[in-house]
TORVEXLUM-25575 format. One record per residue (C-alpha): x, y, z; residue in one letter. Coordinates in steps of 0.02 Angstrom, whole numbers, plus 32768, in hexadecimal, padded with zeros to 4 digits. Each point is the difference from the previous one (the first is absolute). Last residue first. Example, Ala and Ser with C-alpha at 12.3 -4.5 7.8 and 13.67 -1.06 7.14 Angstrom:
BEGIN
<rec u="82AC" v="7FCB" w="8165" lummar="S"/>
<rec u="7FBB" v="7F54" w="8021" lummar="A"/>
***
This chain:
BEGIN
<rec u="8D21" v="DA6C" w="CA6D" lummar="E"/>
<rec u="7F5D" v="8061" w="7FF0" lummar="V"/>
<rec u="8010" v="80B3" w="7FB9" lummar="G"/>
<rec u="7FB7" v="7FEA" w="7F56" lummar="K"/>
<rec u="7F81" v="7F7F" w="8037" lummar="Y"/>
<rec u="7F64" v="8060" w="7FD8" lummar="I"/>
<rec u="8047" v="8051" w="7F64" lummar="N"/>
<rec u="803F" v="7F5F" w="7FB4" lummar="V"/>
<rec u="7F5E" v="7FA5" w="802B" lummar="I"/>
<rec u="7F97" v="8089" w="7FAE" lummar="T"/>
<rec u="806C" v="7FFE" w="7F62" lummar="V"/>
<rec u="7FE9" v="7F44" w="7FF6" lummar="G"/>
<rec u="7F46" v="8007" w="8019" lummar="I"/>
<rec u="7FF4" v="8086" w="7F7C" lummar="V"/>
<rec u="8065" v="7F91" w="7F86" lummar="I"/>
<rec u="7F97" v="7F6B" w="802C" lummar="L"/>
<rec u="7F66" v="8067" w="7FD7" lummar="F"/>
<rec u="804A" v="8024" w="7F56" lummar="L"/>
<rec u="8028" v="7F47" w="7FE2" lummar="G"/>
<rec u="7F51" v="7FCE" w="802B" lummar="I"/>
<rec u="7FB6" v="8080" w="7F87" lummar="I"/>
<rec u="8079" v="7FC5" w="7F77" lummar="T"/>
<rec u="7FCC" v="7F49" w="8016" lummar="Q"/>
<rec u="7F49" v="8034" w="7FFD" lummar="W"/>
<rec u="8016" v="8053" w="7F56" lummar="N"/>
<rec u="8018" v="80C0" w="7FEF" lummar="L"/>
<rec u="7FE0" v="8040" w="7F51" lummar="A"/>
<rec u="8034" v="80A9" w="7FC7" lummar="Q"/>
<rec u="7F70" v="807A" w="7FE9" lummar="K"/>
<rec u="8079" v="8093" w="7FEE" lummar="Y"/>
<rec u="7FB7" v="806C" w="808B" lummar="F"/>
<rec u="7FBA" v="7F86" w="807D" lummar="I"/>
<rec u="806E" v="7F65" w="7FE6" lummar="Y"/>
<rec u="809A" v="806C" w="7FE5" lummar="S"/>
<rec u="7FD3" v="8056" w="80A7" lummar="L"/>
<rec u="8001" v="7F59" w="805A" lummar="L"/>
<rec u="80A2" v="7FC6" w="7FB1" lummar="A"/>
<rec u="8053" v="80A7" w="801B" lummar="V"/>
<rec u="7FCA" v="8004" w="80B6" lummar="S"/>
<rec u="803C" v="7F50" w="802A" lummar="F"/>
<rec u="80A1" v="801C" w="7FA7" lummar="V"/>
<rec u="8021" v="80A3" w="805C" lummar="G"/>
<rec u="7FCE" v="7FB6" w="80A3" lummar="L"/>
<rec u="8082" v="7F78" w="7FEE" lummar="G"/>
<rec u="8088" v="806B" w="7FB8" lummar="A"/>
<rec u="7FF2" v="8096" w="8073" lummar="W"/>
<rec u="7FDD" v="7F96" w="809A" lummar="S"/>
<rec u="808F" v="7F80" w="7FE5" lummar="A"/>
<rec u="8074" v="808F" w="7FCA" lummar="Y"/>
<rec u="7FE6" v="806F" w="809A" lummar="I"/>
<rec u="8002" v="7F71" w="807D" lummar="I"/>
<rec u="809B" v="7FB3" w="7FB7" lummar="A"/>
<rec u="804F" v="80A9" w="7FF8" lummar="L"/>
<rec u="7FEF" v="8016" w="80BF" lummar="P"/>
<rec u="7FB3" v="80AF" w="8023" lummar="L"/>
<rec u="8044" v="80AE" w="8016" lummar="K"/>
<rec u="808F" v="801D" w="7F84" lummar="Q"/>
<rec u="7FAD" v="7F8D" w="7F80" lummar="S"/>
<rec u="7F64" v="806A" w="8017" lummar="L"/>
<rec u="8053" v="8099" w="7FAA" lummar="F"/>
<rec u="803A" v="7F94" w="7F6E" lummar="A"/>
<rec u="7F55" v="7FB7" w="7FF0" lummar="L"/>
<rec u="7FAF" v="80AE" w="7FFF" lummar="L"/>
<rec u="8073" v="8037" w="7F74" lummar="Y"/>
<rec u="7FDF" v="7F5F" w="7FA4" lummar="F"/>
<rec u="7F45" v="801C" w="8006" lummar="S"/>
<rec u="800C" v="80BB" w="7FCE" lummar="A"/>
<rec u="806B" v="7FCE" w="7F6E" lummar="G"/>
<rec u="7F85" v="7F7B" w="7FC9" lummar="Y"/>
<rec u="7F71" v="8075" w="800B" lummar="S"/>
<rec u="805B" v="8090" w="7FA7" lummar="I"/>
<rec u="8031" v="7F83" w="7F73" lummar="L"/>
<rec u="7F4C" v="7FC7" w="7FF0" lummar="L"/>
<rec u="7FBC" v="80AD" w="8005" lummar="V"/>
<rec u="8072" v="8036" w="7F75" lummar="I"/>
<rec u="7FD6" v="7F65" w="7F94" lummar="S"/>
<rec u="7F43" v="8016" w="801D" lummar="P"/>
<rec u="8014" v="80B8" w="7FC5" lummar="F"/>
<rec u="8070" v="7FE1" w="7F69" lummar="L"/>
<rec u="7FB4" v="7F65" w="7FA8" lummar="K"/>
<rec u="808A" v="7FAD" w="7FA0" lummar="T"/>
<rec u="8051" v="7FB3" w="809B" lummar="F"/>
<rec u="7FE1" v="7F4F" w="7FCA" lummar="N"/>
<rec u="7F44" v="801C" w="7FF4" lummar="Q"/>
<rec u="7FF9" v="806F" w="8099" lummar="S"/>
<rec u="7F56" v="7FB3" w="8029" lummar="I"/>
<rec u="804F" v="7F53" w="800E" lummar="P"/>
<rec u="8080" v="803D" w="807D" lummar="L"/>
<rec u="7F87" v="806E" w="8062" lummar="L"/>
<rec u="7FCC" v="7F7A" w="807C" lummar="M"/>
<rec u="80B7" v="7FE2" w="8029" lummar="T"/>
<rec u="801C" v="80B5" w="802C" lummar="G"/>
<rec u="7F64" v="800C" w="8069" lummar="I"/>
<rec u="8030" v="7F5F" w="805A" lummar="V"/>
<rec u="80AF" v="8044" w="8026" lummar="E"/>
<rec u="7FB7" v="80A3" w="8040" lummar="F"/>
<rec u="7F84" v="7F9E" w="806F" lummar="A"/>
<rec u="808C" v="7F91" w="8042" lummar="I"/>
<rec u="806D" v="8096" w="802B" lummar="A"/>
<rec u="7F67" v="8053" w="8058" lummar="A"/>
<rec u="7FE0" v="7F5E" w="805D" lummar="F"/>
<rec u="80B3" v="8007" w="8042" lummar="L"/>
<rec u="7FF0" v="80B6" w="802F" lummar="I"/>
<rec u="7F64" v="7FD4" w="8064" lummar="I"/>
<rec u="8063" v="7F71" w="804F" lummar="Y"/>
<rec u="808C" v="807B" w="803A" lummar="L"/>
<rec u="7F80" v="8060" w="8066" lummar="N"/>
<rec u="8022" v="80B8" w="7FF2" lummar="M"/>
***
């Protein structure tokens, strides 16, 4: 299986968990809290697996950067949180940074 598919799955699980944080209402809602914990657990399990196969800098830059980008975008869509132009520029810079890290991962 392609390692980057596993990385995107880890990112997706982390984003799901993060998006459920407000819905769990400080872990007082059982179902969202369980799904949140399972999502984070799956994400960290996949990250641990990937840490044996890919450079940690690549894994973490991709996981954190694309996670932040996704959560910001989904928060705008689902929670109606504002995104001003400065935030949008910052989010695109994150994506550009993650892309550059992945393109030049093996260049010395």
